Biopython code that builds the backbone (N, CA, C, O; Angstrom):
import numpy as np
from Bio.PDB.StructureBuilder import StructureBuilder

atoms = [
    (1, "MET", "N", (0.818, -1.198, 0.000)),
    (1, "MET", "CA", (0.000, 0.000, 0.000)),
    (1, "MET", "C", (0.859, 1.257, 0.000)),
    (1, "MET", "O", (0.435, 2.286, -0.528)),
    (2, "GLY", "N", (2.048, 1.200, 0.575)),
    (2, "GLY", "CA", (2.919, 2.365, 0.644)),
    (2, "GLY", "C", (3.372, 2.844, -0.720)),
    (2, "GLY", "O", (3.453, 4.049, -0.960)),
    (3, "ILE", "N", (3.667, 1.912, -1.618)),
    (3, "ILE", "CA", (4.116, 2.290, -2.960)),
    (3, "ILE", "C", (2.959, 2.907, -3.738)),
    (3, "ILE", "O", (3.144, 3.904, -4.436)),
    (4, "LEU", "N", (1.784, 2.332, -3.625)),
    (4, "LEU", "CA", (0.615, 2.882, -4.303)),
    (4, "LEU", "C", (0.307, 4.287, -3.791)),
    (4, "LEU", "O", (-0.016, 5.178, -4.577)),
    (5, "TYR", "N", (0.404, 4.486, -2.481)),
    (5, "TYR", "CA", (0.190, 5.804, -1.882)),
    (5, "TYR", "C", (1.210, 6.800, -2.429)),
    (5, "TYR", "O", (0.843, 7.919, -2.786)),
    (6, "ALA", "N", (2.487, 6.410, -2.502)),
    (6, "ALA", "CA", (3.540, 7.292, -3.009)),
    (6, "ALA", "C", (3.287, 7.659, -4.466)),
    (6, "ALA", "O", (3.506, 8.805, -4.858)),
    (7, "VAL", "N", (2.834, 6.711, -5.267)),
    (7, "VAL", "CA", (2.561, 6.974, -6.684)),
    (7, "VAL", "C", (1.389, 7.933, -6.837)),
    (7, "VAL", "O", (1.469, 8.887, -7.610)),
    (8, "ILE", "N", (0.316, 7.696, -6.118)),
    (8, "ILE", "CA", (-0.871, 8.542, -6.240)),
    (8, "ILE", "C", (-0.589, 9.954, -5.722)),
    (8, "ILE", "O", (-0.881, 10.939, -6.400)),
    (9, "VAL", "N", (-0.025, 10.045, -4.528)),
    (9, "VAL", "CA", (0.280, 11.359, -3.962)),
    (9, "VAL", "C", (1.346, 12.056, -4.802)),
    (9, "VAL", "O", (1.264, 13.265, -5.020)),
    (10, "GLY", "N", (2.339, 11.314, -5.274)),
    (10, "GLY", "CA", (3.376, 11.891, -6.128)),
    (10, "GLY", "C", (2.811, 12.470, -7.402)),
    (10, "GLY", "O", (3.234, 13.543, -7.832)),
    (11, "ALA", "N", (1.860, 11.782, -8.018)),
    (11, "ALA", "CA", (1.235, 12.290, -9.242)),
    (11, "ALA", "C", (0.450, 13.569, -8.962)),
    (11, "ALA", "O", (0.491, 14.510, -9.754)),
    (12, "ILE", "N", (-0.257, 13.606, -7.851)),
    (12, "ILE", "CA", (-1.016, 14.804, -7.484)),
    (12, "ILE", "C", (-0.064, 15.966, -7.214)),
    (12, "ILE", "O", (-0.293, 17.083, -7.679)),
    (13, "ILE", "N", (1.003, 15.701, -6.463)),
    (13, "ILE", "CA", (1.989, 16.733, -6.147)),
    (13, "ILE", "C", (2.630, 17.272, -7.423)),
    (13, "ILE", "O", (2.742, 18.485, -7.599)),
    (14, "GLY", "N", (3.042, 16.387, -8.300)),
    (14, "GLY", "CA", (3.654, 16.809, -9.558)),
    (14, "GLY", "C", (2.713, 17.631, -10.411)),
    (14, "GLY", "O", (3.131, 18.601, -11.043)),
    (15, "TRP", "N", (1.447, 17.251, -10.434)),
    (15, "TRP", "CA", (0.452, 17.995, -11.207)),
    (15, "TRP", "C", (0.275, 19.398, -10.636)),
    (15, "TRP", "O", (0.246, 20.373, -11.388)),
    (16, "ILE", "N", (0.155, 19.509, -9.303)),
    (16, "ILE", "CA", (-0.001, 20.816, -8.660)),
    (16, "ILE", "C", (1.228, 21.688, -8.914)),
    (16, "ILE", "O", (1.099, 22.860, -9.267)),
    (17, "ALA", "N", (2.417, 21.114, -8.735)),
    (17, "ALA", "CA", (3.649, 21.874, -8.965)),
    (17, "ALA", "C", (3.758, 22.300, -10.427)),
    (17, "ALA", "O", (4.206, 23.410, -10.716)),
    (18, "GLY", "N", (3.359, 21.436, -11.342)),
    (18, "GLY", "CA", (3.372, 21.782, -12.762)),
    (18, "GLY", "C", (2.435, 22.930, -13.079)),
    (18, "GLY", "O", (2.764, 23.800, -13.886)),
    (19, "LYS", "N", (1.272, 22.939, -12.451)),
    (19, "LYS", "CA", (0.314, 24.035, -12.661)),
    (19, "LYS", "C", (0.879, 25.349, -12.130)),
    (19, "LYS", "O", (0.697, 26.397, -12.749)),
    (20, "ILE", "N", (1.557, 25.301, -10.997)),
    (20, "ILE", "CA", (2.092, 26.519, -10.396)),
    (20, "ILE", "C", (3.295, 27.044, -11.171)),
    (20, "ILE", "O", (3.368, 28.240, -11.456)),
    (21, "MET", "N", (4.237, 26.172, -11.516)),
    (21, "MET", "CA", (5.489, 26.618, -12.121)),
    (21, "MET", "C", (5.394, 26.806, -13.635)),
    (21, "MET", "O", (5.974, 27.752, -14.167)),
    (22, "LYS", "N", (4.699, 25.957, -14.320)),
    (22, "LYS", "CA", (4.697, 25.980, -15.778)),
    (22, "LYS", "C", (3.357, 26.418, -16.344)),
    (22, "LYS", "O", (3.277, 26.876, -17.484)),
    (23, "GLY", "N", (2.319, 26.278, -15.558)),
    (23, "GLY", "CA", (0.998, 26.600, -16.049)),
    (23, "GLY", "C", (0.270, 25.404, -16.610)),
    (23, "GLY", "O", (-0.866, 25.541, -17.065)),
    (24, "GLY", "N", (0.880, 24.238, -16.595)),
    (24, "GLY", "CA", (0.247, 23.016, -17.073)),
    (24, "GLY", "C", (0.966, 21.807, -16.511)),
    (24, "GLY", "O", (2.092, 21.924, -16.028)),
    (25, "GLY", "N", (0.344, 20.667, -16.567)),
    (25, "GLY", "CA", (0.970, 19.459, -16.082)),
    (25, "GLY", "C", (2.045, 18.962, -17.032)),
    (25, "GLY", "O", (2.197, 19.478, -18.140)),
    (26, "PHE", "N", (2.790, 17.957, -16.591)),
    (26, "PHE", "CA", (3.872, 17.396, -17.390)),
    (26, "PHE", "C", (3.542, 16.014, -17.936)),
    (26, "PHE", "O", (4.362, 15.438, -18.651)),
    (27, "GLY", "N", (2.394, 15.471, -17.632)),
    (27, "GLY", "CA", (2.055, 14.098, -17.983)),
    (27, "GLY", "C", (2.147, 13.235, -16.736)),
    (27, "GLY", "O", (2.877, 13.568, -15.802)),
    (28, "PHE", "N", (1.416, 12.135, -16.711)),
    (28, "PHE", "CA", (1.298, 11.334, -15.490)),
    (28, "PHE", "C", (2.637, 10.833, -14.974)),
    (28, "PHE", "O", (2.926, 10.980, -13.787)),
    (29, "ILE", "N", (3.449, 10.252, -15.822)),
    (29, "ILE", "CA", (4.713, 9.654, -15.381)),
    (29, "ILE", "C", (5.662, 10.721, -14.847)),
    (29, "ILE", "O", (6.252, 10.551, -13.780)),
    (30, "VAL", "N", (5.811, 11.816, -15.582)),
    (30, "VAL", "CA", (6.716, 12.886, -15.143)),
    (30, "VAL", "C", (6.172, 13.552, -13.885)),
    (30, "VAL", "O", (6.944, 13.877, -12.984)),
    (31, "ASN", "N", (4.859, 13.763, -13.804)),
    (31, "ASN", "CA", (4.263, 14.307, -12.582)),
    (31, "ASN", "C", (4.566, 13.407, -11.393)),
    (31, "ASN", "O", (4.909, 13.891, -10.314)),
    (32, "MET", "N", (4.441, 12.111, -11.586)),
    (32, "MET", "CA", (4.705, 11.163, -10.507)),
    (32, "MET", "C", (6.159, 11.255, -10.053)),
    (32, "MET", "O", (6.429, 11.284, -8.853)),
    (33, "ILE", "N", (7.091, 11.301, -10.989)),
    (33, "ILE", "CA", (8.512, 11.374, -10.655)),
    (33, "ILE", "C", (8.823, 12.686, -9.941)),
    (33, "ILE", "O", (9.515, 12.692, -8.924)),
    (34, "ILE", "N", (8.310, 13.801, -10.474)),
    (34, "ILE", "CA", (8.528, 15.098, -9.839)),
    (34, "ILE", "C", (7.929, 15.116, -8.437)),
    (34, "ILE", "O", (8.535, 15.650, -7.508)),
    (35, "GLY", "N", (6.754, 14.540, -8.285)),
    (35, "GLY", "CA", (6.100, 14.498, -6.983)),
    (35, "GLY", "C", (6.859, 13.679, -5.966)),
    (35, "GLY", "O", (6.976, 14.088, -4.811)),
    (36, "ILE", "N", (7.374, 12.537, -6.366)),
    (36, "ILE", "CA", (8.135, 11.692, -5.436)),
    (36, "ILE", "C", (9.440, 12.382, -5.061)),
    (36, "ILE", "O", (9.813, 12.397, -3.887)),
    (37, "ILE", "N", (10.141, 12.955, -6.042)),
    (37, "ILE", "CA", (11.362, 13.711, -5.746)),
    (37, "ILE", "C", (11.017, 14.900, -4.846)),
    (37, "ILE", "O", (11.749, 15.200, -3.903)),
    (38, "GLY", "N", (9.917, 15.565, -5.136)),
    (38, "GLY", "CA", (9.480, 16.694, -4.320)),
    (38, "GLY", "C", (9.172, 16.298, -2.892)),
    (38, "GLY", "O", (9.493, 17.037, -1.961)),
    (39, "GLY", "N", (8.556, 15.147, -2.706)),
    (39, "GLY", "CA", (8.269, 14.674, -1.362)),
    (39, "GLY", "C", (9.533, 14.430, -0.561)),
    (39, "GLY", "O", (9.621, 14.798, 0.610)),
    (40, "VAL", "N", (10.507, 13.810, -1.199)),
    (40, "VAL", "CA", (11.784, 13.545, -0.523)),
    (40, "VAL", "C", (12.499, 14.862, -0.230)),
    (40, "VAL", "O", (12.977, 15.077, 0.884)),
    (41, "LEU", "N", (12.572, 15.741, -1.227)),
    (41, "LEU", "CA", (13.255, 17.020, -1.065)),
    (41, "LEU", "C", (12.556, 17.899, -0.025)),
    (41, "LEU", "O", (13.217, 18.552, 0.782)),
    (42, "GLY", "N", (11.237, 17.914, -0.043)),
    (42, "GLY", "CA", (10.474, 18.677, 0.949)),
    (42, "GLY", "C", (10.709, 18.177, 2.356)),
    (42, "GLY", "O", (10.887, 18.973, 3.279)),
    (43, "ASN", "N", (10.712, 16.852, 2.533)),
    (43, "ASN", "CA", (10.989, 16.291, 3.860)),
    (43, "ASN", "C", (12.390, 16.647, 4.331)),
    (43, "ASN", "O", (12.585, 17.003, 5.493)),
    (44, "LEU", "N", (13.367, 16.552, 3.432)),
    (44, "LEU", "CA", (14.737, 16.908, 3.803)),
    (44, "LEU", "C", (14.850, 18.383, 4.169)),
    (44, "LEU", "O", (15.491, 18.732, 5.161)),
    (45, "ALA", "N", (14.230, 19.247, 3.372)),
    (45, "ALA", "CA", (14.300, 20.686, 3.638)),
    (45, "ALA", "C", (13.622, 21.034, 4.963)),
    (45, "ALA", "O", (14.168, 21.802, 5.754)),
    (46, "PHE", "N", (12.439, 20.475, 5.208)),
    (46, "PHE", "CA", (11.734, 20.778, 6.453)),
    (46, "PHE", "C", (12.470, 20.215, 7.662)),
    (46, "PHE", "O", (12.510, 20.859, 8.710)),
    (47, "ASP", "N", (13.058, 19.015, 7.535)),
    (47, "ASP", "CA", (13.849, 18.460, 8.633)),
    (47, "ASP", "C", (15.066, 19.326, 8.913)),
    (47, "ASP", "O", (15.397, 19.577, 10.072)),
    (48, "PHE", "N", (15.736, 19.785, 7.859)),
    (48, "PHE", "CA", (16.916, 20.638, 8.010)),
    (48, "PHE", "C", (16.559, 21.946, 8.713)),
    (48, "PHE", "O", (17.316, 22.433, 9.553)),
    (49, "LEU", "N", (15.406, 22.510, 8.366)),
    (49, "LEU", "CA", (14.972, 23.770, 8.966)),
    (49, "LEU", "C", (14.277, 23.589, 10.309)),
    (49, "LEU", "O", (13.972, 24.573, 10.983)),
    (50, "GLY", "N", (14.023, 22.348, 10.706)),
    (50, "GLY", "CA", (13.368, 22.070, 11.975)),
    (50, "GLY", "C", (11.881, 22.360, 11.968)),
    (50, "GLY", "O", (11.299, 22.656, 13.011)),
    (51, "ILE", "N", (11.257, 22.278, 10.794)),
    (51, "ILE", "CA", (9.825, 22.556, 10.658)),
    (51, "ILE", "C", (9.061, 21.239, 10.675)),
    (51, "ILE", "O", (9.409, 20.300, 9.958)),
    (52, "ASN", "N", (8.011, 21.175, 11.503)),
    (52, "ASN", "CA", (7.170, 19.991, 11.572)),
    (52, "ASN", "C", (5.769, 20.376, 11.117)),
    (52, "ASN", "O", (5.110, 21.195, 11.757)),
    (53, "VAL", "N", (5.315, 19.794, 10.021)),
    (53, "VAL", "CA", (3.986, 20.115, 9.500)),
    (53, "VAL", "C", (2.951, 19.069, 9.880)),
    (53, "VAL", "O", (1.797, 19.166, 9.465)),
    (54, "GLY", "N", (3.337, 18.091, 10.647)),
    (54, "GLY", "CA", (2.404, 17.072, 11.083)),
    (54, "GLY", "C", (2.473, 15.835, 10.214)),
    (54, "GLY", "O", (3.443, 15.614, 9.489)),
    (55, "SER", "N", (1.421, 15.028, 10.301)),
    (55, "SER", "CA", (1.371, 13.807, 9.504)),
    (55, "SER", "C", (-0.012, 13.680, 8.881)),
    (55, "SER", "O", (-0.975, 14.297, 9.337)),
    (56, "GLY", "N", (-0.090, 12.890, 7.856)),
    (56, "GLY", "CA", (-1.358, 12.692, 7.169)),
    (56, "GLY", "C", (-1.269, 13.119, 5.722)),
    (56, "GLY", "O", (-0.236, 13.602, 5.258)),
    (57, "PHE", "N", (-2.360, 12.933, 5.023)),
    (57, "PHE", "CA", (-2.411, 13.187, 3.589)),
    (57, "PHE", "C", (-2.099, 14.639, 3.248)),
    (57, "PHE", "O", (-1.276, 14.902, 2.372)),
    (58, "PHE", "N", (-2.749, 15.589, 3.932)),
    (58, "PHE", "CA", (-2.580, 16.995, 3.579)),
    (58, "PHE", "C", (-1.192, 17.516, 3.932)),
    (58, "PHE", "O", (-0.657, 18.363, 3.216)),
    (59, "SER", "N", (-0.607, 17.037, 5.003)),
    (59, "SER", "CA", (0.766, 17.454, 5.317)),
    (59, "SER", "C", (1.745, 16.844, 4.316)),
    (59, "SER", "O", (2.718, 17.493, 3.932)),
    (60, "ASP", "N", (1.499, 15.607, 3.889)),
    (60, "ASP", "CA", (2.323, 15.003, 2.832)),
    (60, "ASP", "C", (2.199, 15.799, 1.540)),
    (60, "ASP", "O", (3.188, 16.032, 0.845)),
    (61, "LEU", "N", (0.993, 16.207, 1.231)),
    (61, "LEU", "CA", (0.738, 16.992, 0.023)),
    (61, "LEU", "C", (1.451, 18.345, 0.099)),
    (61, "LEU", "O", (2.110, 18.749, -0.859)),
    (62, "PHE", "N", (1.326, 19.035, 1.210)),
    (62, "PHE", "CA", (1.966, 20.335, 1.395)),
    (62, "PHE", "C", (3.488, 20.227, 1.299)),
    (62, "PHE", "O", (4.131, 20.991, 0.578)),
    (63, "THR", "N", (4.050, 19.277, 2.030)),
    (63, "THR", "CA", (5.495, 19.078, 2.014)),
    (63, "THR", "C", (5.981, 18.724, 0.617)),
    (63, "THR", "O", (6.992, 19.253, 0.157)),
    (64, "GLY", "N", (5.271, 17.843, -0.051)),
    (64, "GLY", "CA", (5.647, 17.433, -1.399)),
    (64, "GLY", "C", (5.579, 18.556, -2.409)),
    (64, "GLY", "O", (6.465, 18.687, -3.254)),
    (65, "VAL", "N", (4.533, 19.373, -2.332)),
    (65, "VAL", "CA", (4.397, 20.488, -3.273)),
    (65, "VAL", "C", (5.526, 21.496, -3.061)),
    (65, "VAL", "O", (6.108, 21.983, -4.031)),
    (66, "ILE", "N", (5.838, 21.811, -1.822)),
    (66, "ILE", "CA", (6.943, 22.733, -1.549)),
    (66, "ILE", "C", (8.248, 22.151, -2.090)),
    (66, "ILE", "O", (9.027, 22.863, -2.723)),
    (67, "GLY", "N", (8.486, 20.879, -1.850)),
    (67, "GLY", "CA", (9.699, 20.233, -2.357)),
    (67, "GLY", "C", (9.731, 20.177, -3.871)),
    (67, "GLY", "O", (10.783, 20.389, -4.474)),
    (68, "ALA", "N", (8.594, 19.893, -4.498)),
    (68, "ALA", "CA", (8.542, 19.831, -5.962)),
    (68, "ALA", "C", (8.767, 21.206, -6.579)),
    (68, "ALA", "O", (9.434, 21.322, -7.607)),
    (69, "LEU", "N", (8.215, 22.248, -5.959)),
    (69, "LEU", "CA", (8.459, 23.600, -6.448)),
    (69, "LEU", "C", (9.935, 23.960, -6.321)),
    (69, "LEU", "O", (10.511, 24.577, -7.217)),
    (70, "LEU", "N", (10.530, 23.575, -5.222)),
    (70, "LEU", "CA", (11.966, 23.800, -5.036)),
    (70, "LEU", "C", (12.765, 23.049, -6.091)),
    (70, "LEU", "O", (13.710, 23.596, -6.658)),
    (71, "PHE", "N", (12.395, 21.808, -6.356)),
    (71, "PHE", "CA", (13.069, 20.997, -7.371)),
    (71, "PHE", "C", (12.929, 21.626, -8.762)),
    (71, "PHE", "O", (13.915, 21.734, -9.491)),
    (72, "LEU", "N", (11.723, 22.038, -9.134)),
    (72, "LEU", "CA", (11.506, 22.641, -10.448)),
    (72, "LEU", "C", (12.227, 23.976, -10.571)),
    (72, "LEU", "O", (12.712, 24.320, -11.648)),
    (73, "PHE", "N", (12.302, 24.727, -9.485)),
    (73, "PHE", "CA", (13.030, 25.979, -9.490)),
    (73, "PHE", "C", (14.520, 25.743, -9.741)),
    (73, "PHE", "O", (15.137, 26.446, -10.541)),
    (74, "ILE", "N", (15.091, 24.760, -9.061)),
    (74, "ILE", "CA", (16.508, 24.425, -9.234)),
    (74, "ILE", "C", (16.767, 23.931, -10.661)),
    (74, "ILE", "O", (17.749, 24.328, -11.288)),
    (75, "VAL", "N", (15.897, 23.076, -11.165)),
    (75, "VAL", "CA", (16.046, 22.568, -12.537)),
    (75, "VAL", "C", (15.956, 23.719, -13.534)),
    (75, "VAL", "O", (16.711, 23.754, -14.505)),
    (76, "GLY", "N", (15.041, 24.660, -13.305)),
    (76, "GLY", "CA", (14.909, 25.819, -14.178)),
    (76, "GLY", "C", (16.161, 26.683, -14.198)),
    (76, "GLY", "O", (16.549, 27.198, -15.247)),
    (77, "ILE", "N", (16.793, 26.842, -13.040)),
    (77, "ILE", "CA", (18.044, 27.612, -12.973)),
    (77, "ILE", "C", (19.164, 26.884, -13.709)),
    (77, "ILE", "O", (19.946, 27.507, -14.427)),
    (78, "LEU", "N", (19.241, 25.584, -13.535)),
    (78, "LEU", "CA", (20.311, 24.800, -14.167)),
    (78, "LEU", "C", (20.148, 24.723, -15.686)),
    (78, "LEU", "O", (21.136, 24.559, -16.402)),
    (79, "LYS", "N", (18.918, 24.839, -16.182)),
    (79, "LYS", "CA", (18.681, 24.762, -17.624)),
    (79, "LYS", "C", (19.134, 26.032, -18.356)),
    (79, "LYS", "O", (19.377, 26.003, -19.563)),
    (80, "LYS", "N", (19.246, 27.138, -17.625)),
    (80, "LYS", "CA", (19.624, 28.416, -18.266)),
    (80, "LYS", "C", (21.082, 28.525, -18.504)),
    (80, "LYS", "O", (21.548, 29.535, -19.033)),
]
sb = StructureBuilder()
sb.init_structure("model")
sb.init_model(0)
sb.init_chain("A")
sb.init_seg("    ")
for serial, (resi, resn, name, xyz) in enumerate(atoms, 1):
    if name == "N":
        sb.init_residue(resn, " ", resi, " ")
    sb.init_atom(name, np.array(xyz, "f"), 0.0, 1.0, " ", f" {name:<3s}", serial, name[0])
structure = sb.get_structure()
């Protein structure tokens, strides 16, 4: 169940981040990858900063979206 949860939440996170940063989604597979990377990056960033957003679906979503936006921002800088 954990892998299915990561895939579903990752796809949602990637889609939200795509809408915010690019104005459109990237496709299911890329959204899923961006979302999973965003979730990991968001957790690392919040742990480093000592921020606790709680647990559950919405905190996972919030953390993942922040991490995915950070990831897309870094990728955008590196592409220039």
